[in-house]
The first five atom37 places (N, CA, C, CB, O) and aatype in JSON, in Angstrom:
{
  "aatype": [12, 16, 18, 19, 5, 7, 13, 19, 9, 14, 19, 14, 6, 7, 2, 1, 3, 0, 18, 9, 6, 10, 0, 11, 0, 15, 17, 14, 0, 13, 11, 1, 10, 7, 0, 10, 15, 16, 13, 6, 7, 17, 7, 3, 3, 9, 11, 1, 7, 6, 16, 16, 3, 13, 18, 1, 0, 19, 11, 0, 6, 3, 7, 6, 0, 19, 19, 13, 15, 17, 19, 19, 17, 14, 3, 1, 6, 16, 4, 6, 2, 0, 0, 0, 3, 12, 14, 2, 5, 14, 6, 13, 5, 2, 14, 14, 6, 6, 19, 14, 13, 0, 7, 11, 1, 12, 13, 17, 7, 7, 13, 16, 14, 9, 13, 6, 7, 3],
  "atom_mask": [
    [1, 1, 1, 1, 1],
    [1, 1, 1, 1, 1],
    [1, 1, 1, 1, 1],
    [1, 1, 1, 1, 1],
    [1, 1, 1, 1, 1],
    [1, 1, 1, 0, 1],
    [1, 1, 1, 1, 1],
    [1, 1, 1, 1, 1],
    [1, 1, 1, 1, 1],
    [1, 1, 1, 1, 1],
    [1, 1, 1, 1, 1],
    [1, 1, 1, 1, 1],
    [1, 1, 1, 1, 1],
    [1, 1, 1, 0, 1],
    [1, 1, 1, 1, 1],
    [1, 1, 1, 1, 1],
    [1, 1, 1, 1, 1],
    [1, 1, 1, 1, 1],
    [1, 1, 1, 1, 1],
    [1, 1, 1, 1, 1],
    [1, 1, 1, 1, 1],
    [1, 1, 1, 1, 1],
    [1, 1, 1, 1, 1],
    [1, 1, 1, 1, 1],
    [1, 1, 1, 1, 1],
    [1, 1, 1, 1, 1],
    [1, 1, 1, 1, 1],
    [1, 1, 1, 1, 1],
    [1, 1, 1, 1, 1],
    [1, 1, 1, 1, 1],
    [1, 1, 1, 1, 1],
    [1, 1, 1, 1, 1],
    [1, 1, 1, 1, 1],
    [1, 1, 1, 0, 1],
    [1, 1, 1, 1, 1],
    [1, 1, 1, 1, 1],
    [1, 1, 1, 1, 1],
    [1, 1, 1, 1, 1],
    [1, 1, 1, 1, 1],
    [1, 1, 1, 1, 1],
    [1, 1, 1, 0, 1],
    [1, 1, 1, 1, 1],
    [1, 1, 1, 0, 1],
    [1, 1, 1, 1, 1],
    [1, 1, 1, 1, 1],
    [1, 1, 1, 1, 1],
    [1, 1, 1, 1, 1],
    [1, 1, 1, 1, 1],
    [1, 1, 1, 0, 1],
    [1, 1, 1, 1, 1],
    [1, 1, 1, 1, 1],
    [1, 1, 1, 1, 1],
    [1, 1, 1, 1, 1],
    [1, 1, 1, 1, 1],
    [1, 1, 1, 1, 1],
    [1, 1, 1, 1, 1],
    [1, 1, 1, 1, 1],
    [1, 1, 1, 1, 1],
    [1, 1, 1, 1, 1],
    [1, 1, 1, 1, 1],
    [1, 1, 1, 1, 1],
    [1, 1, 1, 1, 1],
    [1, 1, 1, 0, 1],
    [1, 1, 1, 1, 1],
    [1, 1, 1, 1, 1],
    [1, 1, 1, 1, 1],
    [1, 1, 1, 1, 1],
    [1, 1, 1, 1, 1],
    [1, 1, 1, 1, 1],
    [1, 1, 1, 1, 1],
    [1, 1, 1, 1, 1],
    [1, 1, 1, 1, 1],
    [1, 1, 1, 1, 1],
    [1, 1, 1, 1, 1],
    [1, 1, 1, 1, 1],
    [1, 1, 1, 1, 1],
    [1, 1, 1, 1, 1],
    [1, 1, 1, 1, 1],
    [1, 1, 1, 1, 1],
    [1, 1, 1, 1, 1],
    [1, 1, 1, 1, 1],
    [1, 1, 1, 1, 1],
    [1, 1, 1, 1, 1],
    [1, 1, 1, 1, 1],
    [1, 1, 1, 1, 1],
    [1, 1, 1, 1, 1],
    [1, 1, 1, 1, 1],
    [1, 1, 1, 1, 1],
    [1, 1, 1, 1, 1],
    [1, 1, 1, 1, 1],
    [1, 1, 1, 1, 1],
    [1, 1, 1, 1, 1],
    [1, 1, 1, 1, 1],
    [1, 1, 1, 1, 1],
    [1, 1, 1, 1, 1],
    [1, 1, 1, 1, 1],
    [1, 1, 1, 1, 1],
    [1, 1, 1, 1, 1],
    [1, 1, 1, 1, 1],
    [1, 1, 1, 1, 1],
    [1, 1, 1, 1, 1],
    [1, 1, 1, 1, 1],
    [1, 1, 1, 0, 1],
    [1, 1, 1, 1, 1],
    [1, 1, 1, 1, 1],
    [1, 1, 1, 1, 1],
    [1, 1, 1, 1, 1],
    [1, 1, 1, 1, 1],
    [1, 1, 1, 0, 1],
    [1, 1, 1, 0, 1],
    [1, 1, 1, 1, 1],
    [1, 1, 1, 1, 1],
    [1, 1, 1, 1, 1],
    [1, 1, 1, 1, 1],
    [1, 1, 1, 1, 1],
    [1, 1, 1, 1, 1],
    [1, 1, 1, 0, 1],
    [1, 1, 1, 1, 1]
  ],
  "atom_positions": [
    [[5.47, -21.38, -61.82], [5.93, -20.9, -60.63], [5.28, -19.58, -60.33], [7.37, -20.81, -60.66], [4.98, -18.86, -61.28]],
    [[5.02, -19.16, -59.09], [4.54, -17.95, -58.62], [5.42, -16.83, -58.97], [4.34, -18.0, -57.24], [6.6, -17.0, -59.28]],
    [[4.78, -15.58, -58.91], [5.47, -14.29, -59.06], [5.14, -13.38, -57.95], [5.12, -13.63, -60.37], [3.99, -13.34, -57.53]],
    [[6.09, -12.64, -57.42], [5.84, -11.84, -56.24], [6.17, -10.34, -56.61], [6.71, -12.38, -55.01], [7.23, -10.0, -57.13]],
    [[5.16, -9.49, -56.27], [5.41, -8.02, -56.43], [5.47, -7.55, -54.99], [4.25, -7.23, -57.3], [4.58, -7.73, -54.16]],
    [[6.7, -6.89, -54.78], [6.96, -6.37, -53.46], [7.0, -4.9, -53.38], [0.0, 0.0, 0.0], [7.43, -4.26, -54.34]],
    [[6.56, -4.28, -52.22], [6.47, -2.84, -52.01], [7.05, -2.41, -50.75], [5.1, -2.38, -52.06], [6.94, -3.14, -49.77]],
    [[7.7, -1.25, -50.69], [8.28, -0.72, -49.42], [7.66, 0.8, -49.48], [10.08, -0.8, -49.36], [7.87, 1.58, -50.41]],
    [[6.91, 1.06, -48.38], [6.08, 2.3, -48.38], [6.27, 3.11, -47.12], [4.59, 1.95, -48.52], [6.16, 2.53, -46.04]],
    [[6.56, 4.4, -47.14], [6.63, 5.28, -45.86], [5.15, 5.72, -45.62], [7.67, 6.66, -46.05], [4.46, 6.26, -46.49]],
    [[4.75, 5.45, -44.43], [3.33, 5.78, -43.9], [3.43, 6.6, -42.67], [2.48, 4.49, -43.56], [4.09, 6.11, -41.75]],
    [[2.86, 7.8, -42.5], [2.84, 8.56, -41.23], [2.2, 7.7, -40.23], [2.09, 9.91, -41.35], [1.14, 7.11, -40.46]],
    [[2.84, 7.62, -39.08], [2.36, 6.76, -37.93], [0.78, 6.99, -37.69], [3.23, 7.13, -36.55], [0.0, 6.06, -37.51]],
    [[0.43, 8.26, -37.7], [-0.96, 8.56, -37.46], [-1.95, 8.01, -38.52], [0.0, 0.0, 0.0], [-3.16, 7.99, -38.29]],
    [[-1.43, 7.57, -39.65], [-2.27, 7.08, -40.74], [-2.33, 5.56, -40.65], [-1.73, 7.54, -42.13], [-2.82, 4.95, -41.61]],
    [[-1.88, 4.9, -39.6], [-1.85, 3.42, -39.63], [-3.2, 2.78, -39.97], [-1.39, 2.89, -38.29], [-3.32, 1.92, -40.85]],
    [[-4.25, 3.26, -39.21], [-5.58, 2.78, -39.37], [-6.09, 3.02, -40.76], [-6.47, 3.41, -38.39], [-6.69, 2.11, -41.33]],
    [[-5.9, 4.19, -41.33], [-6.34, 4.52, -42.65], [-5.57, 3.63, -43.69], [-6.13, 6.04, -42.91], [-6.18, 3.21, -44.68]],
    [[-4.3, 3.37, -43.5], [-3.49, 2.5, -44.39], [-4.16, 1.1, -44.44], [-1.96, 2.39, -43.86], [-4.39, 0.52, -45.5]],
    [[-4.45, 0.62, -43.23], [-5.0, -0.81, -43.05], [-6.28, -0.84, -43.82], [-5.26, -1.24, -41.46], [-6.48, -1.74, -44.63]],
    [[-7.14, 0.08, -43.62], [-8.42, 0.06, -44.27], [-8.34, 0.25, -45.78], [-9.29, 1.1, -43.67], [-9.2, -0.23, -46.51]],
    [[-7.37, 0.91, -46.23], [-7.1, 1.08, -47.74], [-6.67, -0.2, -48.28], [-6.01, 2.17, -48.06], [-7.11, -0.61, -49.35]],
    [[-5.72, -0.92, -47.49], [-5.2, -2.26, -48.04], [-6.33, -3.24, -48.03], [-3.96, -2.87, -47.18], [-6.53, -3.93, -49.03]],
    [[-7.12, -3.34, -46.95], [-8.26, -4.15, -46.97], [-9.27, -3.9, -48.05], [-8.87, -4.03, -45.76], [-9.77, -4.87, -48.63]],
    [[-9.59, -2.66, -48.36], [-10.51, -2.31, -49.46], [-9.91, -2.55, -50.76], [-10.95, -0.9, -49.39], [-10.68, -2.66, -51.72]],
    [[-8.57, -2.66, -50.96], [-7.99, -2.95, -52.19], [-7.9, -4.36, -52.54], [-6.74, -2.41, -52.24], [-7.91, -4.72, -53.72]],
    [[-7.82, -5.23, -51.49], [-7.69, -6.66, -51.74], [-8.66, -7.41, -52.63], [-7.73, -7.28, -50.54], [-8.29, -8.34, -53.35]],
    [[-9.9, -6.98, -52.56], [-10.84, -7.73, -53.43], [-10.54, -7.51, -55.0], [-12.33, -7.28, -53.08], [-10.77, -8.39, -55.83]],
    [[-10.04, -6.28, -55.32], [-9.69, -6.15, -56.68], [-8.48, -6.94, -57.17], [-9.48, -4.8, -56.93], [-8.43, -7.45, -58.29]],
    [[-7.45, -7.01, -56.18], [-6.21, -7.8, -56.44], [-6.66, -9.31, -56.55], [-5.08, -7.57, -55.24], [-6.16, -10.04, -57.41]],
    [[-7.5, -9.7, -55.76], [-7.99, -11.11, -55.7], [-8.77, -11.43, -56.99], [-8.94, -11.34, -54.41], [-8.57, -12.48, -57.62]],
    [[-9.6, -10.54, -57.36], [-10.42, -10.73, -58.66], [-9.56, -10.79, -59.87], [-11.43, -9.57, -58.88], [-9.86, -11.51, -60.83]],
    [[-8.43, -10.02, -59.84], [-7.51, -10.02, -60.91], [-6.62, -11.22, -60.9], [-6.72, -8.81, -60.9], [-5.82, -11.39, -61.81]],
    [[-6.71, -12.04, -59.93], [-5.81, -13.24, -59.9], [-4.83, -13.42, -58.88], [0.0, 0.0, 0.0], [-4.15, -14.45, -58.83]],
    [[-4.7, -12.4, -58.01], [-3.7, -12.55, -56.94], [-4.05, -13.73, -55.96], [-3.6, -11.22, -56.15], [-5.21, -13.97, -55.63]],
    [[-3.02, -14.41, -55.54], [-3.21, -15.69, -54.74], [-3.22, -15.24, -53.15], [-1.9, -16.82, -55.1], [-3.97, -15.76, -52.32]],
    [[-2.35, -14.29, -52.87], [-2.3, -13.76, -51.44], [-1.6, -12.38, -51.37], [-1.53, -14.78, -50.5], [-0.96, -11.9, -52.3]],
    [[-1.79, -11.86, -50.26], [-1.11, -10.52, -50.02], [-0.69, -10.51, -48.54], [-2.11, -9.23, -50.37], [-1.23, -11.2, -47.67]],
    [[0.36, -9.63, -48.34], [0.8, -9.46, -46.93], [1.12, -7.91, -46.79], [2.14, -10.44, -46.56], [1.69, -7.31, -47.7]],
    [[0.75, -7.33, -45.66], [1.1, -5.93, -45.28], [1.82, -6.09, -43.87], [-0.28, -4.93, -45.21], [1.29, -6.7, -42.94]],
    [[2.95, -5.57, -43.79], [3.61, -5.56, -42.49], [4.09, -4.22, -42.11], [0.0, 0.0, 0.0], [4.8, -3.53, -42.84]],
    [[3.67, -3.84, -40.89], [4.12, -2.51, -40.23], [5.42, -2.62, -39.58], [3.12, -2.02, -39.17], [5.55, -3.42, -38.65]],
    [[6.37, -1.92, -39.98], [7.63, -2.04, -39.39], [7.74, -1.66, -37.94], [0.0, 0.0, 0.0], [7.53, -0.48, -37.63]],
    [[8.05, -2.57, -36.99], [8.27, -2.25, -35.64], [9.64, -2.66, -35.08], [7.23, -2.84, -34.88], [9.97, -2.43, -33.91]],
    [[10.39, -3.25, -35.92], [11.75, -3.55, -35.43], [12.73, -3.38, -36.7], [11.83, -5.1, -34.76], [13.24, -4.34, -37.27]],
    [[12.91, -2.2, -37.03], [13.7, -1.84, -38.26], [15.0, -1.09, -37.64], [12.76, -0.82, -39.37], [14.91, -0.02, -37.02]],
    [[16.21, -1.75, -37.86], [17.36, -1.12, -37.38], [17.86, -0.08, -38.26], [18.37, -2.05, -37.13], [17.69, -0.22, -39.48]],
    [[18.45, 0.94, -37.79], [19.1, 2.0, -38.7], [20.56, 1.4, -39.05], [19.21, 3.58, -37.89], [21.34, 1.01, -38.18]],
    [[20.82, 1.39, -40.33], [22.15, 0.91, -40.73], [23.11, 1.98, -40.88], [0.0, 0.0, 0.0], [22.77, 3.16, -40.87]],
    [[24.34, 1.58, -41.02], [25.43, 2.42, -41.27], [25.52, 3.05, -42.66], [26.59, 1.68, -41.01], [25.87, 4.21, -42.87]],
    [[25.16, 2.12, -43.61], [25.2, 2.53, -45.12], [23.82, 2.77, -45.75], [25.9, 1.39, -45.98], [23.55, 3.75, -46.45]],
    [[22.94, 1.76, -45.41], [21.55, 1.95, -45.91], [20.69, 1.19, -45.09], [21.36, 1.55, -47.33], [21.13, 0.37, -44.29]],
    [[19.38, 1.43, -45.24], [18.32, 0.69, -44.39], [17.01, 1.06, -44.99], [18.34, 1.09, -42.79], [16.94, 1.84, -45.95]],
    [[15.93, 0.47, -44.41], [14.63, 0.72, -44.97], [14.25, 2.2, -44.96], [13.62, -0.06, -44.23], [13.71, 2.75, -45.92]],
    [[14.59, 2.83, -43.75], [14.24, 4.31, -43.65], [14.8, 5.09, -44.73], [14.71, 4.92, -42.37], [14.11, 5.89, -45.35]],
    [[16.07, 4.89, -44.99], [16.78, 5.66, -46.04], [16.24, 5.42, -47.44], [18.26, 5.31, -46.03], [16.15, 6.33, -48.27]],
    [[15.87, 4.14, -47.67], [15.39, 3.71, -48.9], [14.16, 4.44, -49.38], [15.12, 2.33, -48.83], [13.97, 4.69, -50.57]],
    [[13.33, 4.78, -48.38], [12.15, 5.61, -48.71], [12.17, 6.93, -48.25], [10.99, 5.05, -48.22], [11.13, 7.58, -48.28]],
    [[13.3, 7.47, -47.8], [13.6, 8.77, -47.32], [12.51, 9.11, -46.22], [13.61, 9.82, -48.54], [11.92, 10.19, -46.26]],
    [[12.28, 8.18, -45.27], [11.36, 8.36, -44.21], [11.66, 9.55, -43.39], [11.33, 7.19, -43.37], [12.8, 9.8, -42.99]],
    [[10.58, 10.3, -43.13], [10.69, 11.5, -42.32], [10.39, 11.22, -40.88], [9.78, 12.56, -42.83], [9.95, 10.09, -40.65]],
    [[10.54, 12.05, -39.85], [10.19, 11.74, -38.5], [8.78, 11.56, -38.46], [10.62, 12.75, -37.54], [8.0, 12.22, -39.14]],
    [[8.44, 10.58, -37.58], [6.91, 10.2, -37.49], [6.4, 9.36, -38.52], [0.0, 0.0, 0.0], [5.18, 9.15, -38.54]],
    [[7.24, 8.78, -39.49], [6.86, 7.88, -40.43], [7.25, 6.48, -40.04], [7.4, 8.25, -41.7], [8.31, 6.27, -39.45]],
    [[6.4, 5.5, -40.36], [6.72, 4.02, -40.23], [6.98, 3.58, -41.66], [5.49, 3.14, -39.54], [6.65, 4.25, -42.63]],
    [[7.61, 2.39, -41.74], [7.87, 1.7, -42.99], [7.0, 0.49, -43.15], [9.3, 1.32, -43.09], [7.01, -0.35, -42.24]],
    [[6.26, 0.32, -44.2], [5.41, -0.74, -44.48], [6.1, -1.54, -45.5], [4.05, -0.29, -44.93], [6.55, -1.0, -46.51]],
    [[6.23, -2.88, -45.26], [6.85, -3.84, -46.25], [5.69, -4.78, -46.63], [8.15, -4.69, -45.62], [5.11, -5.44, -45.77]],
    [[5.35, -4.82, -47.92], [4.21, -5.66, -48.34], [4.48, -6.37, -49.6], [2.99, -4.84, -48.49], [5.37, -5.95, -50.34]],
    [[3.74, -7.51, -49.95], [3.79, -8.14, -51.19], [2.51, -8.78, -51.58], [4.84, -9.09, -51.2], [1.62, -9.12, -50.8]],
    [[2.51, -8.91, -52.88], [1.28, -9.65, -53.43], [1.95, -10.89, -54.19], [0.29, -8.63, -54.49], [2.97, -10.76, -54.86]],
    [[1.29, -12.06, -54.04], [1.75, -13.26, -54.81], [0.79, -13.45, -55.85], [1.89, -14.55, -53.96], [-0.42, -13.43, -55.63]],
    [[1.32, -13.64, -57.03], [0.51, -13.95, -58.19], [0.89, -15.34, -58.82], [0.69, -12.82, -59.24], [1.98, -15.86, -58.58]],
    [[-0.02, -15.91, -59.6], [0.27, -17.21, -60.06], [1.56, -17.23, -61.17], [-1.09, -17.77, -60.7], [2.3, -18.21, -61.33]],
    [[1.66, -16.15, -61.79], [2.82, -15.85, -62.69], [2.9, -14.39, -63.14], [2.74, -16.73, -63.93], [1.97, -13.59, -62.99]],
    [[4.07, -14.09, -63.7], [4.25, -12.77, -64.13], [3.11, -12.12, -65.1], [5.56, -12.76, -64.81], [2.67, -10.98, -64.96]],
    [[2.75, -13.0, -66.04], [1.63, -12.59, -67.03], [0.39, -12.06, -66.21], [1.18, -13.89, -68.0], [-0.17, -11.0, -66.48]],
    [[0.02, -12.89, -65.23], [-1.17, -12.43, -64.43], [-0.92, -11.13, -63.78], [-1.54, -13.44, -63.36], [-1.78, -10.25, -63.75]],
    [[0.2, -11.0, -63.29], [0.62, -9.67, -62.56], [0.56, -8.55, -63.44], [2.06, -9.71, -61.99], [-0.05, -7.52, -63.14]],
    [[1.2, -8.69, -64.57], [1.15, -7.53, -65.66], [-0.23, -7.27, -66.19], [2.06, -7.85, -66.91], [-0.58, -6.12, -66.43]],
    [[-1.04, -8.32, -66.39], [-2.46, -8.06, -66.84], [-3.18, -7.31, -65.77], [-3.23, -9.38, -67.16], [-3.93, -6.37, -66.07]],
    [[-2.97, -7.7, -64.49], [-3.76, -7.08, -63.43], [-3.36, -5.59, -63.33], [-3.53, -7.83, -62.06], [-4.21, -4.73, -63.07]],
    [[-2.07, -5.3, -63.53], [-1.6, -3.9, -63.42], [-2.33, -3.06, -64.5], [-0.01, -3.8, -63.61], [-2.84, -1.97, -64.22]],
    [[-2.38, -3.59, -65.73], [-3.05, -2.88, -66.76], [-4.58, -2.74, -66.54], [-2.77, -3.55, -68.06], [-5.16, -1.75, -66.98]],
    [[-5.19, -3.61, -65.94], [-6.64, -3.63, -65.66], [-7.0, -2.83, -64.34], [-7.12, -5.12, -65.52], [-8.11, -2.32, -64.2]],
    [[-6.08, -2.74, -63.46], [-6.37, -2.07, -62.14], [-7.04, -0.76, -62.24], [-5.12, -1.86, -61.38], [-7.94, -0.56, -61.43]],
    [[-6.77, 0.18, -63.09], [-7.52, 1.32, -63.26], [-8.97, 1.22, -63.56], [-6.95, 2.03, -64.19], [-9.71, 2.18, -63.35]],
    [[-9.43, 0.08, -64.06], [-10.76, -0.2, -64.38], [-11.51, -0.83, -63.32], [-10.83, -0.98, -65.49], [-12.71, -1.04, -63.49]],
    [[-10.95, -1.14, -62.25], [-11.54, -1.85, -61.13], [-12.35, -0.85, -60.31], [-10.45, -2.56, -60.26], [-11.88, 0.27, -60.14]],
    [[-13.56, -1.17, -59.79], [-14.32, -0.2, -59.04], [-13.56, 0.33, -57.76], [-15.67, -0.83, -58.64], [-13.72, 1.48, -57.36]],
    [[-12.79, -0.52, -57.2], [-12.15, 0.07, -55.91], [-11.12, 1.06, -56.23], [-11.5, -1.02, -55.02], [-10.6, 1.69, -55.3]],
    [[-10.75, 1.27, -57.46], [-9.83, 2.4, -57.85], [-10.38, 3.42, -58.73], [-8.66, 1.89, -58.51], [-9.67, 4.25, -59.29]],
    [[-11.76, 3.37, -58.88], [-12.41, 4.36, -59.71], [-12.41, 5.77, -59.03], [-13.83, 3.91, -60.01], [-12.22, 6.76, -59.73]],
    [[-12.62, 5.88, -57.73], [-12.74, 7.06, -57.07], [-11.79, 6.99, -55.82], [-14.2, 7.32, -56.72], [-12.19, 6.71, -54.69]],
    [[-10.51, 7.27, -56.14], [-9.43, 7.22, -55.09], [-9.76, 8.28, -54.02], [-7.95, 7.48, -55.73], [-10.44, 9.26, -54.32]],
    [[-9.3, 8.1, -52.84], [-9.41, 9.14, -51.84], [-8.66, 10.46, -52.22], [-8.88, 8.61, -50.54], [-7.66, 10.42, -52.93]],
    [[-9.13, 11.54, -51.75], [-8.43, 12.82, -52.11], [-6.94, 12.74, -51.59], [-9.21, 14.1, -51.44], [-6.0, 13.19, -52.25]],
    [[-6.83, 12.2, -50.5], [-5.49, 12.04, -49.85], [-5.22, 10.69, -49.48], [-5.36, 12.86, -48.65], [-5.96, 10.15, -48.65]],
    [[-4.17, 10.0, -50.03], [-3.85, 8.67, -49.68], [-3.08, 8.62, -48.36], [-3.08, 8.05, -50.78], [-2.34, 9.58, -48.13]],
    [[-3.14, 7.67, -47.5], [-2.49, 7.69, -46.25], [-1.12, 7.3, -46.34], [-3.15, 6.88, -45.32], [-0.64, 6.75, -45.36]],
    [[-0.37, 7.51, -47.39], [1.08, 7.05, -47.43], [1.74, 8.1, -48.42], [1.26, 5.41, -47.98], [1.09, 8.84, -49.16]],
    [[3.1, 8.06, -48.34], [3.87, 8.93, -49.3], [4.23, 8.19, -50.54], [5.17, 9.48, -48.64], [5.29, 7.55, -50.64]],
    [[3.3, 8.27, -51.55], [3.42, 7.54, -52.75], [4.68, 7.85, -53.61], [0.0, 0.0, 0.0], [5.2, 7.03, -54.36]],
    [[5.08, 9.02, -53.44], [6.21, 9.46, -54.38], [7.5, 8.8, -53.79], [6.35, 11.16, -54.48], [8.48, 8.68, -54.52]],
    [[7.54, 8.37, -52.51], [8.74, 7.8, -51.98], [8.57, 6.27, -51.8], [9.11, 8.48, -50.65], [9.44, 5.62, -51.23]],
    [[7.45, 5.71, -52.27], [7.35, 4.27, -52.19], [8.1, 3.66, -53.42], [5.82, 3.81, -52.15], [8.22, 4.28, -54.48]],
    [[8.58, 2.44, -53.2], [9.15, 1.74, -54.27], [8.75, 0.32, -54.45], [10.51, 1.8, -54.15], [8.32, -0.23, -53.43]],
    [[8.81, -0.35, -55.48], [8.22, -1.61, -55.75], [8.96, -2.42, -56.8], [6.84, -1.4, -56.16], [9.79, -1.83, -57.48]],
    [[8.75, -3.67, -56.98], [9.33, -4.44, -57.97], [8.8, -5.81, -58.09], [0.0, 0.0, 0.0], [8.1, -6.27, -57.19]],
    [[9.11, -6.53, -59.21], [8.53, -7.89, -59.3], [9.68, -8.81, -59.22], [0.0, 0.0, 0.0], [10.81, -8.5, -59.59]],
    [[9.33, -10.01, -58.68], [10.38, -10.95, -58.37], [10.02, -12.33, -58.74], [10.72, -10.9, -56.94], [8.9, -12.75, -58.41]],
    [[10.84, -13.1, -59.4], [10.7, -14.5, -59.69], [11.27, -15.29, -58.59], [11.35, -14.87, -60.97], [12.45, -15.17, -58.29]],
    [[10.48, -16.08, -57.96], [11.13, -16.91, -56.8], [12.2, -17.77, -57.28], [10.11, -17.82, -56.08], [12.1, -18.32, -58.38]],
    [[13.2, -17.93, -56.55], [14.36, -18.87, -56.82], [14.41, -19.91, -55.64], [15.81, -18.03, -56.92], [15.12, -20.91, -55.78]],
    [[13.77, -19.75, -54.63], [13.66, -20.85, -53.59], [12.44, -20.41, -52.7], [15.11, -21.03, -52.66], [12.27, -19.24, -52.35]],
    [[11.66, -21.38, -52.38], [10.59, -21.23, -51.39], [10.57, -22.34, -50.45], [9.28, -21.12, -52.03], [10.28, -23.46, -50.85]],
    [[10.86, -22.1, -49.14], [10.93, -22.98, -48.07], [9.5, -23.03, -47.42], [0.0, 0.0, 0.0], [8.69, -22.11, -47.56]],
    [[9.26, -24.09, -46.74], [8.04, -24.22, -45.89], [8.24, -24.81, -44.5], [7.07, -25.06, -46.59], [7.27, -24.95, -43.75]]
  ]
}
């Protein structure tokens, strides 16, 4: 069964294009390491909740959007092996001086699917 690695990321609205370019440039490494697919979604209909919401989860600041993304792997082992090998990939050898998102407020996790509809 597949394994899903999910991410929620605060991104300054002015960095949208730079974020998209970084995501596109990173995909070849993920694919080479065994990823089956990826998805990057720019939040444009995120409601503010009374108790919690996506904005609060990443402590989004004024002028920041929330990106919801995931990578689908064939299994957890492939995901873990890829994470260990990611620093060795050429796409990550010379990271940009400034990334287009707030990495310290990003969160992620791995998920074993329990239902997949089509």
